[in-house]
RODO-2510 file (C-alpha; in nm, 4 decimals, decimal comma):
residues 429
     n   res          X          Y          Z
     1     m     4,7263   -23,4253    12,0677
     2     p     4,9403   -23,3390    11,7681
     3     n     5,0284   -22,9732    11,7462
     4     r     5,1433   -22,9077    11,3963
     5     k     5,1404   -22,5447    11,2990
     6     t     5,2578   -22,5708    10,9373
     7     v     4,9696   -22,5689    10,6957
     8     r     4,9019   -22,5559    10,3259
     9     p     4,8172   -22,1871    10,2984
    10     g     4,5973   -22,1593     9,9915
    11     v     4,3061   -22,3745    10,0979
    12     l     4,3045   -22,2487    10,4545
    13     v     4,3104   -21,8869    10,3452
    14     g     4,0083   -21,9690    10,1328
    15     a     3,8348   -22,1302    10,4267
    16     v     3,9074   -21,8343    10,6520
    17     m     3,7819   -21,5913    10,3880
    18     t     3,4631   -21,7948    10,3562
    19     l     3,4074   -21,7704    10,7273
    20     l     3,4804   -21,3968    10,7327
    21     l     3,2483   -21,3256    10,4414
    22     s     2,9830   -21,5380    10,6041
    23     a     3,0165   -21,3450    10,9281
    24     c     3,0135   -21,0059    10,7499
    25     s     2,7062   -21,0878    10,5443
    26     g     2,5185   -21,2300    10,8360
    27     a     2,4768   -21,5646    10,6622
    28     g     2,3983   -21,8537    10,8942
    29     a     2,0989   -22,0589    10,9903
    30     g     1,8090   -22,0007    10,7566
    31     d     1,4444   -22,0241    10,8549
    32     g     1,3651   -22,3801    10,9479
    33     a     1,7290   -22,4850    10,9560
    34     v     1,8027   -22,8172    11,1193
    35     t     2,0221   -22,7861    11,4270
    36     l     2,2522   -23,0747    11,5171
    37     d     2,4567   -23,1337    11,8317
    38     y     2,8068   -23,2717    11,7852
    39     w     3,0583   -23,4060    12,0361
    40     c     3,4256   -23,4317    11,9452
    41     w     3,7696   -23,3404    12,0708
    42     s     4,0814   -23,1986    11,8937
    43     a     4,1755   -22,8393    11,8210
    44     s     4,0479   -22,8152    11,4647
    45     q     3,6862   -22,9091    11,5362
    46     d     3,5584   -22,5553    11,5960
    47     d     3,7054   -22,4286    11,2678
    48     k     3,5729   -22,7295    11,0744
    49     v     3,2250   -22,6856    11,2185
    50     a     3,2314   -22,3116    11,1411
    51     a     3,3265   -22,3892    10,7817
    52     f     3,0450   -22,6442    10,7515
    53     n     2,7896   -22,4040    10,8991
    54     a     2,8983   -22,1292    10,6603
    55     a     2,8497   -22,3626    10,3640
    56     h     2,5223   -22,5195    10,4869
    57     p     2,2713   -22,2563    10,5985
    58     d     1,9995   -22,5221    10,6265
    59     i     2,2025   -22,7400    10,8660
    60     q     2,3640   -22,5750    11,1667
    61     v     2,5885   -22,7691    11,4034
    62     r     2,6664   -22,6951    11,7676
    63     h     3,0001   -22,8366    11,8774
    64     t     3,0884   -22,9567    12,2285
    65     d     3,4203   -23,1007    12,3445
    66     a     3,3047   -23,3775    12,5797
    67     g     3,6574   -23,4993    12,6528
    68     g     3,8908   -23,7459    12,4846
    69     g     3,8015   -24,0806    12,3373
    70     t     3,7383   -24,2735    12,6581
    71     d     3,5465   -23,9896    12,8268
    72     t     3,3335   -23,9251    12,5205
    73     a     3,2429   -24,2928    12,4802
    74     t     3,1409   -24,3193    12,8453
    75     k     2,9328   -24,0000    12,8362
    76     l     2,7778   -24,1027    12,5054
    77     l     2,6581   -24,4315    12,6504
    78     t     2,5056   -24,2565    12,9519
    79     a     2,3402   -23,9859    12,7409
    80     s     2,1995   -24,2421    12,4991
    81     r     2,0330   -24,4329    12,7811
    82     a     1,8800   -24,1054    12,8986
    83     g     1,7598   -24,0293    12,5464
    84     n     1,9599   -23,7099    12,5057
    85     a     2,2723   -23,8146    12,3172
    86     p     2,4034   -23,5685    12,0566
    87     d     2,3170   -23,6228    11,6909
    88     i     2,6796   -23,6948    11,5994
    89     a     2,9819   -23,7943    11,8059
    90     c     3,3418   -23,8861    11,7451
    91     a     3,4292   -24,2415    11,8447
    92     e     3,7614   -24,4224    11,8446
    93     y     3,7492   -24,7247    11,6178
    94     q     3,7954   -24,9737    11,9003
    95     t     3,4924   -24,8365    12,0878
    96     i     3,2489   -24,8590    11,7949
    97     p     3,1501   -25,2276    11,8410
    98     a     3,0600   -25,1646    12,2057
    99     l     2,8488   -24,8624    12,1064
   100     i     2,6687   -25,0694    11,8414
   101     v     2,5983   -25,3522    12,0826
   102     s     2,4692   -25,0958    12,3336
   103     d     2,2251   -24,9677    12,0689
   104     v     2,3804   -24,6188    12,0663
   105     l     2,4726   -24,5844    11,6988
   106     a     2,2490   -24,5605    11,3934
   107     d     2,2988   -24,7397    11,0627
   108     i     2,3646   -24,4670    10,8042
   109     s     2,4412   -24,6909    10,5074
   110     e     2,1469   -24,5607    10,2997
   111     w     2,3270   -24,2223    10,2653
   112     t     2,6976   -24,3108    10,2506
   113     g     2,7257   -24,4665     9,9039
   114     p     2,8654   -24,1504     9,7396
   115     v     3,1733   -24,1402     9,9652
   116     e     3,2585   -24,5100    10,0025
   117     d     3,5173   -24,5052     9,7240
   118     q     3,6991   -24,2177     9,8935
   119     f     3,8423   -24,4615    10,1499
   120     t     4,0466   -24,7786    10,1262
   121     d     3,8578   -25,1010    10,1911
   122     e     4,0497   -25,1519    10,5171
   123     v     3,9475   -24,8106    10,6515
   124     w     3,5879   -24,8395    10,5310
   125     q     3,5499   -25,1769    10,7031
   126     m     3,6441   -25,0235    11,0384
   127     t     3,3011   -24,8612    11,0656
   128     r     3,1028   -25,1344    10,8889
   129     f     2,9436   -25,4297    11,0665
   130     d     2,7051   -25,6918    10,9280
   131     g     2,6791   -25,4904    10,6090
   132     q     2,5737   -25,1724    10,7851
   133     v     2,7708   -24,8476    10,8104
   134     y     2,7984   -24,6862    11,1535
   135     g     3,0333   -24,3966    11,0893
   136     i     3,2585   -24,2033    10,8534
   137     a     3,6294   -24,2395    10,9236
   138     q     3,8021   -23,9167    11,0240
   139     d     4,1698   -24,0000    11,0837
   140     i     4,3937   -24,3025    11,1089
   141     g     4,7242   -24,3820    11,2804
   142     p     4,9416   -24,6132    11,0687
   143     m     5,2251   -24,7405    11,2879
   144     v     5,5811   -24,6203    11,2275
   145     m     5,8979   -24,5944    11,4340
   146     v     5,9594   -24,2379    11,5498
   147     y     6,3279   -24,1988    11,6361
   148     n     6,5802   -23,9369    11,7426
   149     r     6,7903   -23,9289    11,4277
   150     a     7,0444   -23,6897    11,5766
   151     r     7,1154   -23,9277    11,8658
   152     f     7,1240   -24,2297    11,6320
   153     e     7,3922   -24,0536    11,4264
   154     e     7,5820   -23,9424    11,7368
   155     l     7,5974   -24,3006    11,8694
   156     g     7,6510   -24,4612    11,5291
   157     i     7,3314   -24,6686    11,5453
   158     e     7,1780   -24,8045    11,2240
   159     v     6,8024   -24,7699    11,1868
   160     p     6,6619   -25,1212    11,2517
   161     a     6,4522   -25,2778    10,9774
   162     t     6,3451   -25,5836    11,1799
   163     w     6,2600   -25,6457    11,5430
   164     e     6,5717   -25,8622    11,5677
   165     e     6,7787   -25,5618    11,4567
   166     f     6,5812   -25,3457    11,6991
   167     a     6,7008   -25,5655    11,9886
   168     e     7,0588   -25,5453    11,8583
   169     a     7,0328   -25,1667    11,8363
   170     a     6,8975   -25,1561    12,1918
   171     a     7,2087   -25,3392    12,3138
   172     q     7,4358   -25,1035    12,1185
   173     v     7,2695   -24,8000    12,2729
   174     r     7,3230   -24,9346    12,6260
   175     e     7,6872   -25,0113    12,5438
   176     r     7,7665   -24,6727    12,3868
   177     d     7,5686   -24,4559    12,6320
   178     p     7,4692   -24,6326    12,9583
   179     s     7,2371   -24,3449    13,0484
   180     a     7,0241   -24,4021    12,7379
   181     h     6,7697   -24,6623    12,6259
   182     l     6,6419   -24,7285    12,2785
   183     a     6,2761   -24,7459    12,3821
   184     t     6,0192   -24,7899    12,6576
   185     f     5,7860   -25,0787    12,7296
   186     a     5,4759   -24,9060    12,8668
   187     p     5,2362   -25,1346    13,0594
   188     a     4,9379   -24,9051    13,0085
   189     e     4,9694   -24,8815    12,6299
   190     f     4,6933   -25,1275    12,5367
   191     g     4,6442   -24,9872    12,1865
   192     n     5,0155   -24,9874    12,1126
   193     f     5,0625   -25,3474    12,2211
   194     a     4,7525   -25,4513    12,0289
   195     g     4,9013   -25,2916    11,7170
   196     l     5,2331   -25,4704    11,7596
   197     a     5,0492   -25,7997    11,8087
   198     q     4,8287   -25,7375    11,5032
   199     q     5,1423   -25,6701    11,2981
   200     a     5,2671   -26,0125    11,4107
   201     g     4,9410   -26,1751    11,2965
   202     a     4,7245   -26,1637    11,6076
   203     s     4,3444   -26,1524    11,5860
   204     w     4,2041   -26,0571    11,9249
   205     w     3,8372   -26,0671    11,8300
   206     s     3,6380   -26,2089    11,5412
   207     v     3,2670   -26,2671    11,4966
   208     e     3,0635   -26,4850    11,2641
   209     d     2,6888   -26,5470    11,2871
   210     r     2,6924   -26,3609    11,6209
   211     e     2,9433   -26,6075    11,7692
   212     w     3,2548   -26,4358    11,8981
   213     t     3,6048   -26,5776    11,9090
   214     v     3,8553   -26,4193    12,1490
   215     g     4,2248   -26,4679    12,0703
   216     i     4,4030   -26,2189    12,2931
   217     a     4,6310   -26,4963    12,4173
   218     d     4,6978   -26,6335    12,0688
   219     e     5,0429   -26,7416    11,9558
   220     p     5,1468   -26,4157    11,7819
   221     t     5,0496   -26,2104    12,0882
   222     l     5,2417   -26,4356    12,3262
   223     r     5,5428   -26,4166    12,0951
   224     v     5,5334   -26,0362    12,1065
   225     a     5,5062   -26,0466    12,4861
   226     e     5,8064   -26,2800    12,5071
   227     y     6,0055   -26,0456    12,2822
   228     w     5,9469   -25,7425    12,5048
   229     q     6,0006   -25,9580    12,8151
   230     g     6,3530   -26,0250    12,6923
   231     l     6,4246   -25,6571    12,6341
   232     v     6,2934   -25,5645    12,9797
   233     d     6,4811   -25,8465    13,1569
   234     d     6,8092   -25,7459    12,9886
   235     d     6,7581   -25,3766    13,0732
   236     l     6,7616   -25,2903    12,7027
   237     v     6,4407   -25,0870    12,7340
   238     t     6,2827   -24,9077    13,0261
   239     a     5,9550   -25,0384    13,1651
   240     e     5,7438   -24,7449    13,2780
   241     p     5,4478   -24,5265    13,1776
   242     l     5,4920   -24,2842    12,8889
   243     l     5,4597   -23,9077    12,8989
   244     t     5,5175   -23,8708    13,2730
   245     p     5,7338   -23,5779    13,3876
   246     e     6,0226   -23,8203    13,4475
   247     w     5,9879   -23,9817    13,1045
   248     n     5,9562   -23,6425    12,9381
   249     n     6,2770   -23,5262    13,1079
   250     r     6,4662   -23,8309    12,9843
   251     l     6,3349   -23,7731    12,6344
   252     n     6,4485   -23,4108    12,6460
   253     r     6,7946   -23,5200    12,7626
   254     g     6,8194   -23,7525    12,4635
   255     d     6,8041   -24,0661    12,6793
   256     i     6,4971   -24,2144    12,5046
   257     l     6,5758   -24,2702    12,1377
   258     t     6,2610   -24,4149    11,9816
   259     w     5,8872   -24,4440    12,0158
   260     p     5,7398   -24,7235    11,8007
   261     s     5,3921   -24,5775    11,7641
   262     a     5,1949   -24,4003    11,4906
   263     l     5,1905   -24,0958    11,2650
   264     w     5,0360   -23,8779    11,5350
   265     a     5,3374   -23,9305    11,7632
   266     p     5,5663   -23,6573    11,6203
   267     g     5,3058   -23,4008    11,7206
   268     v     5,2853   -23,5424    12,0728
   269     l     5,6632   -23,5426    12,1167
   270     y     5,6936   -23,1908    11,9749
   271     g     5,4571   -23,0791    12,2485
   272     i     5,7016   -23,1940    12,5174
   273     a     6,0364   -23,1550    12,3369
   274     e     5,9991   -22,8530    12,1107
   275     g     6,3723   -22,7879    12,1385
   276     q     6,4392   -23,1097    11,9457
   277     a     6,2527   -22,9893    11,6366
   278     g     6,4285   -23,1247    11,3301
   279     d     6,6277   -23,3832    11,5275
   280     w     6,3712   -23,6616    11,4871
   281     a     6,2485   -23,8645    11,1927
   282     i     6,0197   -24,1559    11,1164
   283     a     6,1129   -24,4943    10,9742
   284     p     5,9033   -24,7954    10,8770
   285     l     5,8038   -24,9957    11,1806
   286     p     6,0493   -25,2885    11,2150
   287     r     5,9191   -25,6126    11,0617
   288     w     5,8725   -25,9302    11,2592
   289     e     5,9899   -26,1652    10,9851
   290     g     6,0180   -26,2029    10,6099
   291     d     5,9376   -25,9206    10,3701
   292     d     5,5905   -25,8462    10,5036
   293     d     5,5875   -25,4723    10,5758
   294     s     5,2237   -25,4568    10,6903
   295     v     5,1566   -25,2443    10,9957
   296     a     4,8565   -25,2025    11,2213
   297     l     4,6636   -24,8864    11,2866
   298     q     4,7114   -24,7362    11,6323
   299     g     4,4411   -24,4845    11,7094
   300     g     4,2030   -24,2990    11,4863
   301     t     3,8426   -24,1858    11,5002
   302     a     3,5195   -24,1818    11,3054
   303     l     3,2140   -23,9563    11,3160
   304     t     2,9093   -24,1587    11,4179
   305     v     2,5366   -24,0791    11,4156
   306     t     2,3321   -24,1760    11,7198
   307     k     1,9911   -24,3380    11,7335
   308     n     1,8738   -24,0455    11,9478
   309     s     1,9070   -23,8112    11,6490
   310     d     1,5822   -23,6851    11,4926
   311     h     1,7771   -23,5910    11,1791
   312     p     1,9998   -23,8872    11,0844
   313     e     2,0183   -23,7933    10,7147
   314     e     2,1460   -23,4414    10,7915
   315     a     2,3795   -23,5849    11,0558
   316     a     2,5196   -23,8286    10,7999
   317     e     2,5667   -23,5424    10,5535
   318     f     2,7644   -23,3536    10,8176
   319     a     2,9793   -23,6598    10,8966
   320     m     3,0593   -23,7113    10,5276
   321     w     3,1466   -23,3448    10,4670
   322     m     3,3700   -23,3283    10,7750
   323     n     3,5799   -23,6184    10,6487
   324     t     3,5876   -23,5770    10,2709
   325     d     3,5629   -23,2050    10,1956
   326     e     3,8943   -23,0373    10,1060
   327     t     3,8488   -22,7517    10,3529
   328     a     3,7784   -22,9973    10,6342
   329     y     4,0727   -23,2289    10,5743
   330     e     4,3143   -22,9400    10,5241
   331     l     4,2121   -22,8080    10,8667
   332     a     4,2584   -23,1588    11,0074
   333     i     4,6063   -23,1852    10,8557
   334     a     4,6974   -22,8525    11,0114
   335     d     4,5837   -22,9983    11,3446
   336     g     4,8277   -23,2870    11,3037
   337     m     4,5770   -23,5525    11,1979
   338     y     4,6488   -23,8025    10,9214
   339     p     4,3201   -23,8029    10,7260
   340     a     4,1369   -24,1275    10,6657
   341     c     4,0123   -24,0294    10,3190
   342     l     4,2413   -24,0868    10,0213
   343     a     4,2229   -23,7265     9,8997
   344     g     4,3245   -23,6036    10,2430
   345     q     4,6168   -23,8435    10,2530
   346     a     4,7304   -23,7180     9,9119
   347     a     4,7007   -23,3599    10,0365
   348     t     4,9488   -23,4259    10,3179
   349     r     5,2241   -23,4456    10,0565
   350     e     5,1650   -23,0799     9,9724
   351     n     5,2479   -22,9910    10,3331
   352     p     5,5870   -22,9791    10,5067
   353     p     5,6681   -23,2516    10,7617
   354     p     5,5668   -23,1858    11,1216
   355     p     5,8196   -22,9681    11,3060
   356     l     5,9735   -23,2521    11,5089
   357     a     6,0780   -23,4194    11,1827
   358     g     6,0977   -23,0981    10,9838
   359     d     6,4323   -23,1855    10,8234
   360     q     6,3216   -23,5238    10,6899
   361     a     6,2764   -23,4993    10,3133
   362     d     6,1076   -23,8399    10,2761
   363     y     5,8698   -23,8033    10,5716
   364     w     5,5510   -23,8209    10,3660
   365     d     5,6895   -24,0997    10,1465
   366     i     5,7288   -24,3188    10,4555
   367     a     5,3925   -24,2080    10,5933
   368     t     5,2179   -24,2866    10,2656
   369     e     5,3829   -24,6286    10,2463
   370     a     5,2709   -24,7117    10,6005
   371     a     4,9146   -24,6020    10,5284
   372     a     4,9067   -24,8134    10,2128
   373     n     5,0158   -25,1316    10,3929
   374     t     4,7888   -25,1640    10,6909
   375     v     4,6831   -25,5018    10,8272
   376     p     4,3383   -25,5833    10,6828
   377     g     4,0402   -25,7301    10,8600
   378     i     4,1010   -25,6085    11,2153
   379     t     3,7934   -25,6522    11,4359
   380     w     3,7523   -25,4956    11,7785
   381     g     3,5309   -25,6635    12,0357
   382     p     3,2258   -25,5414    12,2251
   383     n     3,4134   -25,5004    12,5547
   384     v     3,7374   -25,3255    12,4589
   385     s     3,7257   -25,1059    12,7695
   386     t     3,7203   -25,4196    12,9871
   387     a     4,0126   -25,5582    12,7897
   388     a     4,2103   -25,2343    12,8230
   389     d     4,1555   -25,2203    13,1988
   390     a     4,2475   -25,5859    13,2453
   391     f     4,5547   -25,5498    13,0235
   392     t     4,6791   -25,2414    13,2061
   393     d     4,6306   -25,3947    13,5498
   394     a     4,7908   -25,7270    13,4572
   395     m     5,0863   -25,5744    13,2710
   396     a     5,1572   -25,3225    13,5468
   397     a     5,1532   -25,6040    13,8047
   398     a     5,3832   -25,8174    13,5900
   399     v     5,6366   -25,5351    13,5539
   400     r     5,6123   -25,4495    13,9235
   401     n     5,6398   -25,8105    14,0462
   402     g     5,8732   -25,9451    13,7832
   403     t     5,6243   -26,2073    13,6650
   404     p     5,5913   -26,3141    13,2995
   405     l     5,4203   -26,0784    13,0580
   406     t     5,2708   -26,3845    12,8908
   407     d     5,0825   -26,4599    13,2135
   408     a     4,9431   -26,1066    13,2044
   409     i     4,8204   -26,1679    12,8504
   410     r     4,6478   -26,4902    12,9563
   411     d     4,4879   -26,3076    13,2521
   412     t     4,3570   -26,0444    13,0117
   413     q     4,2118   -26,3134    12,7853
   414     r     4,0325   -26,4763    13,0788
   415     a     3,8903   -26,1449    13,2016
   416     v     3,7582   -26,0580    12,8550
   417     v     3,5978   -26,3983    12,7957
   418     d     3,4420   -26,4046    13,1435
   419     d     3,2973   -26,0567    13,0896
   420     m     3,1498   -26,1462    12,7500
   421     e     2,9968   -26,4680    12,8807
   422     r     2,8526   -26,2848    13,1825
   423     v     2,6811   -26,0346    12,9520
   424     g     2,5429   -26,3167    12,7392
   425     f     2,7636   -26,3354    12,4298
   426     d     2,8266   -26,6696    12,2630
   427     v     3,2059   -26,6994    12,2932
   428     t     3,4716   -26,9460    12,1844
   429     e     3,8465   -26,9296    12,2441
***
């Protein structure tokens, strides 16, 4: 998780003082207060919940870290079937359709009208299905290229603006320092590859009148696979998992120069390469073609209310406060999140860049531009976990056996369609 330690002091001091005064005065749950259970990960959750409790004596929230996104979604499904799911839970955007189909999440649209205009249409639509609202967006991950600016300057490499230039830069890096690679193709990075494909125009799932269309093996996706196939075959990028001890060592030696990913990535890299603070920067993600600078979102979460909750209105109030109140989004920014709400995004500009890119004066300008140009209308399917597993297995086998990445994409498509048809969905390809 991101680990930014630089914060906007004024608001956080105010929040801390509120908590201290609350503790000193004994303020807390009043008689008859509603108690809500809340599952979510990330370091700032305890402080955000404490701030909410201090400001809402009639609604008290108990926070539990049930694990990361995949673990929480799995546990949430099991708990819901047993009838003891928490009132509110964090969910990654791509898992929300599966939780809706599994009858885990409650429609909270009757209470969310006051905050709808605090999000862009693209972000708001990520938790809205068939006209119903199933969550309040917490953070988003607009894609950017995170790069080691010091090594780029040392090797005389220009920052690539297009994927064609990215391939040229990869060849220059190999020529000027044979121990280094520009980037890594990671077979297990389902969300990253999905984002690159969406940037190229892919639409992996769509639904109309309850009829699903699956396009994982569509033309844009196959084109992206062919592009990375060429880089792998020519030894211009490494093909391996990210964030392993070996990969981390290469990054710390300056042998991995970029990570095309999202705004949360500088915090992740700072956690494994703190000594490179100030050496890195972000740049717009290279474009596929033309002047279209749209990028996909990689990662991000929303707070959802479950059907097991006896207090959905209070749970919705909590979800809205956690993602639109100034105290809450300032704590999230300090935790390294890029807030989903517009006011939170504006507040990032009052903060210094994350330490890894601490010397980049235009960091927030580039971040803001990426967030303002996200690909609209992305729909995730009801069996994303099946797709992720199939993708990872097929891509890993392709890299290991030297078979085409495009075949791995087609295998993933077949596995997803077969799974949806087995469950009973009406599917077209």
